[in-house]
N, C-alpha and C positions, 0 to 999 in steps of 0.2 A: 499178981493182976498185971498185966502188961497195960499201957497207956491206949494203946489203941488194939482194934478187933478189927480182920478184915473177915468180911462176910459174903461169900460167894452163894447167890440164890441157886437154885439147880431142879429142874424137872426132867428126868431122862434124858440126860446131857452127859452120858459116860463119856463119850468119846471127847467132847470139849473137856472134862475133865483131864482125862487122860494125856490130852494135849498143853493143858495150858495151866494145871496145877503146878506142874514142878515149878514155872518160872515164878508164880507168886510164893511159894515154899523157898525157895532160892534166894530173892532177894526183900524178904519182908523180916527178916531176924527180929524186927523191934515190935513184930504183931503176934497177936494170938489169932490162928487160923480155922475158918469156921466153914463148913458147907451147911446150908440151911437148905436141907431138902423138901421139897414140896411135894410126897408123897409120889416117888418117882415109883415106876414098876418096872425099870430094868436094870441092871445091875448096877447104879451108882454108887448107892449107899456101901454095897460090899465090897465094893473094888477100892474104895476111899481105905475102909476098914482096913484092908488088905495090904495096900500099897503105900497107904499114909496114915500109918496110925497116929500119929503125932497131929494130925488135924482133927478138930473136934465137929463134929456134926450134931447137929439140930434136928428133927423130924417131924417136921409139919401131918398134920392128921390129912389135909388134902391139897390137892393142888387150888393155892388160892390165889394164885395170878403173881406179879411181881409185888401190888401194894400191900396185900393182906399179907401175904408170902413172908415178905420183910416184917412187917408189923407184928406178926406171931411169933416167929424165929427171934426178933431181937427180945422179946419179955425173957429170955433165957440168957442174955449174952450182957455181962458185966464189962464196960470199957469206958473211958472218958470219952473217946472217939469212933465213931462205926465208918469204916471201911467198907461201902455197899458196892459192889462191884459183878459184873455178870460173868457168867462162865465162860466166855470168848475175849477174855483180856490176857493178855502178854503183858508180863510187868517187866520194868528194866531197873537196872543197878542204882539204887538210892531213890526210888520213886516215892517212897516214904518221906523222907528226909528234909525235903522242902515244903513240904507238907506240915508235917508235925513242926517245924520251925517257924510257920505263919501262925497256925494255933498257938503256939507258945510265945510270940512277940504280940500278935495283933487279937488280944481277947473279943474285941468287936465283929470279930470275924466269924460266923456260925458255918457257913457252908465253903468248900474248896471244890473246885474242879481241876484237873491236871490237861496237860497237852495229851489228847484223845489223836492218834494217827493212825492210817488205814493198815491193818496187819497185811493186807494184800497187796499193796503197795505204799509202802511204806515212808515214801518222801512225799505223801500227800496226806492232807487233813481225815479225818474219818465223818462220814454224814452226823452221826448221832453225837454230837458235841463241840467239835473240832479243838476253837480255841475260847469257847466259853459262849452260851448262849443269852439271847435278846426278845423280846415280843413285839408284834409292833399293836397299834391301837384295838385291832380285830382279833388279837389273840394268835396269829400266827407265828409259831416260833424261828428264829433262825439265829444263826450262828457266824462267829466270827472264823471266817474261812470256809463256810458253807451256807450257801444262799440256796434253797431250793434245791434243784440238782446240780449246781455249781458248787463245785468243790476244789480248793485252791491247791497248789501246789506251798509245801510249806518250806518258804525260805529266808525265816526268821521274821518275817512281818509282824507275829503276834508273839515275838519274843518280849512279853511284858508283865507283869503281875498285876493286875486290875480289876476294879468293881465289875461283875456282869450282874444280870437279872436272873440268871437260872443255871444250875450244874446240868450237866447230863447225870443221868442213874444208870448208865453204862458205867461211870466208875466216879463215885460221890461219898465227900467226906462230909460227914456233919457232927457237929457235936452233940454225944446222948443227951446232954440238958434240954440242948435247943429240940431235937427230936422229940422228946416226952411232952414238953411245954406245946409242943403243937399236933399233938397225939397220933404222928407220922403220918402215913401216909393215908391216902382216902382209900377205906377198902373200895367203893364204889367203883372207882377206876380201874380196877382188874390189872389194868398195863396199859402202858403207853401215857406220855406227860403230866403222870401223876407226879414226878421229880419237879416237873414246871409248877404245878400246884401249892407244891411243900414250899418251894422257894416264893412263892410269890405271898404264900402266907409269912412266910418269914420275914420278908421285906416289908410288908403290912404292919408289921411288929418292930419294926425297926432295927432286924438282924443286916448284915451285910454278907454279900456272896461274892467271892473272889475266883481267880483262875489264876492257876501258878504253871509259868510254863517251865520252870526246872524241872518238874515233877511230867514223865513222859511214859504213856502207856500205848500198846496196838490193838484196836479191836477189830475183830471180823467183819462185827455189824449184820444183822439178819439172820444169825445164826438159827437164834430159836424160833422166829417167825419171819419170813421174807418178806423184804420187799414187794410191793405188789399183791399181798396177800389181801382179798377182800376184807379178813377178818383184822385185819391192821387198819384199812380204811374205814372201818365201823367204830372202832374205839380209836382212832386221833380224832375224827368229826365229834364224836359225841362226847369225848374225854374235853374236848376244847370247849366245848358249850358248857357242861358243867362247871369248869375252872373259871370261865367268864363270868357265871352267874354266882360263884362265891366272891370273885375280888374285885370285880368290877366296883369303880366307886358308883355309887347310887343313883346320882343325877344323869350318868352316861350307861348304866347298863341295860334298860330296854332299848335303847337306840341302837348300841353297838350290836344288842342281841339281833333285832331286824336286819340291820344292815347285814351281819355275817351270815345269816342266815341266807339273803339273798346272794351273795358269793359263794353259799355251799351247792346253791341250786346251780348256779353258774357252771362249778365246778363238777354237779353229775351232768348239766349237759354236754360239757367236753367228754366226761368219760362216755357218754352216749356216742358221740360223733368217734371215739375210736374204737367204736365196738368193744368196750368194755363194762357190758352191762351189769355184772355181777357186782361191780363198785356203784355204778347208780344208784344198785339195791342196797348195797351197805351206806349207802349215806342217806337216804332215805329209811331205814331201820335205826339209824346213829340219830336221829332227829326224833322219831317215835320212840325211843327209849330214852331220849333226854327229856320228854314232855312227860312222859311218866315220872322220871327223878325230880321234875322240878323244883314241885312243892320242897321234898325233903332237902333239896340240895341250897335251896333259897334260904333255910333255917340255918345252914350252917354257916351264914355269912359273917364275919367278925364285926365287932362295934365300928371299928375305923378302917377307913381304904385310901391308901397313898394313890392322890389322883395322878401325878407322871410316875406311870408303868413302863411306859414304852417309849423307845428310842427313835422310831420311825411312824408314822402318821398310819403310813398303807406299804406295805413291803411287796404285794401284788404289784400295785399301783406303780413302786419303783423298779422292779424286776421286768415284769412285762412291759412299759410302757416306756420308761427312761433309762432300760438297759442296764439296770445298777446291779451287777451281778457278782460285786463284793461289797465288805462292810464297809461302811464310813461310817463315822463316829459323828 
């Protein structure tokens, strides 16, 4: 058994596997490589079996999305470290070395994210993760190198190995023991922000999350669900509320949720002003879905919630009012 398992979640992504799996194989001699297939109806499985016979395949019984898809697949994978990566990730030489070294030398580190650059414009950070993630008081996620739609060029400004609040699910390294301790991702999320929820739960239990700039990958982003898709809007708004319900300190839970709902309403009005009525409807649906799930979600709260979870009080205010377009510690 190799120490690290690289696990690629796939659903009807044969073209992505054809394009990106070769780089994973080429640059991952330390790892056992798996494709976790979410009951694809295309030729994904037969393609991998024919062209990459050394890649292991785990076949899920349905399209369980990102969260449950990984939860089901990892039941069948034995490794000390899981490298969970999207099917649209291009690896680079020695991308695993710095990660394994950090895990070996720093036993208190539970989760690591590499530097994630844009596959289509490789001098720039990629939207989903960039140089490590944080959230503000109201649960809005942002990254070093990406705040809302402002994406920075990689000039070495984040060439450091430092603790972060969340690691991107596009390329997510976690100790298997910690993954099992936390019972994996939350199935209710289906996709989007489940990795932030998992990191927040890890944070509440005293685990540390780190960014390592010496490991570099390129991410297409939006290859499985395009930016601007109402389904993505629905999942992001609903899952953010679910995450807050599970992880906020008790004394601030309802106040933050109330303020967040006001901010969501403002976001909905902005969509209307731009003629994006399907996204306004997606926010409404997200809130109704959240109300239906609230009771069960509240029961998932841990006994202890870390009070200082945010780096900035309001990234929305700082971005739109103070013109804070780049990360400031």
